[in-house]
Each structure stands twice: as structure tokens, then as C-alpha cells.
N, C-alpha and C positions, 0 to 999 in steps of 0.2 A: 554396529550401532546404526539405526536408521538416521537419515539425514533430512532436515527441514531447512529450507530456503524461505526467508521472509522479506517481504518488501517493506520499505520505510513509510513513505508518504501515504497516509490514508489507512495504514495497518499499524505500525508502531506509534507514529506520530499523528496527531489529529490536524496535520497541515492542509488537507484537502478542504476540510470545513472552514478553516481560517482563510484559505484562498477565496472561498465563496464569499466571506464577509467583505474581505478587501476589494474583491472585483465589483461587488454591489456598490460599495462606496466610490470606487474609481468611476463606475458607470454613472452614479449620480452626480459627483462632484466635478469630474473632468469632462466627461461626455455629455452631461446634463440631459440624459435621455435613458430609457429603458431599452437597452439593445440586446436583451436576451433572446436568442433564437431557439434555444433548447436547453432548458435548465435541468434536464435529466442527465446531460453528459457529465462525466466524471472530471475531466480536465477543463480548465477555464478557457483554453483556446478554442474548444468546441462549443461553448455556451454562448458566446457573444458575437455580434456582427460588428468586430472591430477590425481595422486594418492591420496588417502585420507589423507596422511601426508602432501602433497603439499597444498591441501585445508586448513587444519589446520594451516600451517605455513603461508599461505597468510591471513587468517582470524585474526591470532594472531598478525601478523605484521601490519595490515591495518584497521581492524574494528573499533577501537576507533577514528582514526583520520577521517575516512569516515563519521562515525555517528556524529561526532562533527562539521566537516566541511561542510556537505551537506547543501544546501540551502532549504529554504522552497519552495515548489512547487509554481509557479506563482499563485497568487490569493487565496492561501489556508488561510493564516491568515485573509484576508478580508471576505472571504465566511464563514469561520468557526465562525468568530465574529458575523455575521448576523445570521447564522443557529441556534447558541446556544441560540438566543433569541426566537426562533419559535419552536425549537425541543429540546427534552432532547438529549444531544450529549455525547457519550462516545468514548474512544479510546479502540480498541480491537487489541492487538499486540502480536506477539511471542516474542518481546524483554523482556528481564528479567534483573534483578540485575542493574548493572551500566549502561548497555545500555538502560534501561528503565529510570533510573534517568537522563541520558543526555537529553532524549526527554522531560521529565517532566519539567526540568529546562529551556530548550529552549522555550517550549510552555508557561511557565509562564512568561518569559521575554517578550513574544510577545502578552500578554494579554489574553492567553488562559488557564490560570492556573486552572480555575474552571471546566474544562472538566475532568470527572472521566476516570481513567486508569484502565484497565483489562490487566495485563501483563502475559507473559509466557503461551499464549493460543496456544496449540497444536491442538485442536479441536474447531475451531471458531463457527461451526454451533451449537454444544451443548451449547456454551455460549451465541450465539444470541438467542437461544430458551429460555434458563434460564432467560435472561434479557428482553424478550419479545420485542425484537428489530423489527421495522418496515422496516428498511432500513440498508444495509451494503454498504460501499464504500471501495472496496478493488482492488488491481491489480493482485490478484491471481485467475486465471481462475476457478480453482477447488472449491475454496472457494465460488465464486459467483454462480457457477452452484449448488453446495450443498445447499446454502441458498435459492436460487430460487426454488429449489425442495421442500424445507420445508416451502414455502410460504412467504418467506422474500424478499422483493424487493431489488435486488442487482444491484449496479451501479458499472460495471466493468471498472476501471480505466486503459485504454489501454495505455501501453507505445509504443514508437516508434517501437520496434521489435515485438510487439504482433499482433495477428490478432483480428479483431472485433468478437464479439459474438452477433449475431442478431437472431430475430425469436423465441425466447424462452420466454414464459410468465414469468413475474416477473424479467426479466433481460434486462438492456439497457447498451450498451457501451457508455462510456463518454470519452472525450479527455482532458478536462481541468476543473478548478474549476467553471468557468462561466457556462458550461453546466449542472454541478452538481447543482448549484443554481437554474438555470432555471427548471430543472426537478423536484427538490424538493419543488419549490413554484408554479409552473404552471402545473406540470404533463406531461411536454412535453420535448422532447430534440431533436433538428434537425428535428421537425416536426413528430416525432414517439412516439407514447405511447405504452408502453408494460404493458400487464395485471397486 
């Protein structure tokens, strides 16, 4: 059975978009200024001209609420439920401790509690290779590029601010869970097949 590794934030949970909302509010209410330096960056630490202490304060004050309140990405529960019947499916996430426990509990409640979790992953490519994963679904461009370079088919889950990654072997850009399902079951996505 082929193996799929799935990231959580920005792929299974819509937490990345909720982080965008909370950081804009923090910037307006606490910083009292527009401190965006690059709004196309995926993670909030790279979007703002805040000090490291301000990033830590923001995260300490807001992360638990964001991770608890973010919704599942549209179609994620439906498609993961179908995929786990056809593929060995695992979660590969940088979340650890209580943040990982929040995700596990939410997935269990959604009927996805039998998906194995690999938490606190700082080097996802090494773990993908250890797991002998065939596919990775992630919203981090570098993770997808690294996986593809190592022969693992990467589905880059593009968020609204990110750009597409096309024309690279073993890498395809997807916009939603329907496209993920189609690619993994038919080998195509938007009429394109990538090596």
C-alpha cells in the first residue's frame, strides 16, 4: 500500500488563514501600525517587521485559541476518510506537545483518529525517507521542493498568498482537497501530470 504523509496547518486545518487574521489584528491593536514587510510569506514570523519578543508575545497570547478554533479545510475530513482506505496515511507535523494533542483530539472527533502522528518534525524530508513515503501534502514550498528532489511526489497545497510551483518533476500544485483526491486516485490534476 502506498504511503501519504500530510501536514496539518494550512493543509488539514485552516489555521494559517486564521493566523493571518489574528496577526493583522495584533498589528493594528497592539503595534498600532502596518508592519507587513512581505504579505506573500506563508508563516507570520516572515510577514512582519516585529521583534522576536513581539513574535513570542503574539504566539503565547494567540496560538492555542487559533489551533483550537481553526476549521478543517473544506473537504479535508471527507477526502482523508476516503484516502485512508486506499493509502497508508500519516500526519507529519512540526506541532508538538499540547499543540499536537489538540490536533489529535480534533481528528479523532472527526473520525480520523486512526491516522498515525509524527510530531515535532523539524526535518520532514528525513522523516519522509525513513517512513518510505510515496507522497507528501504540505503548504511549505521548501518542504515540497526537498521531497521532490528526493523522489517523493509532493503536492504543494497553495494558499491564497502563495505562488504556484509548476514544471518540476515529482511536484504538483493543488488548490483544494478535491484536486488532491483526483491526483492521488487518477494521477492527474487540472489536466497535468508531473513525473
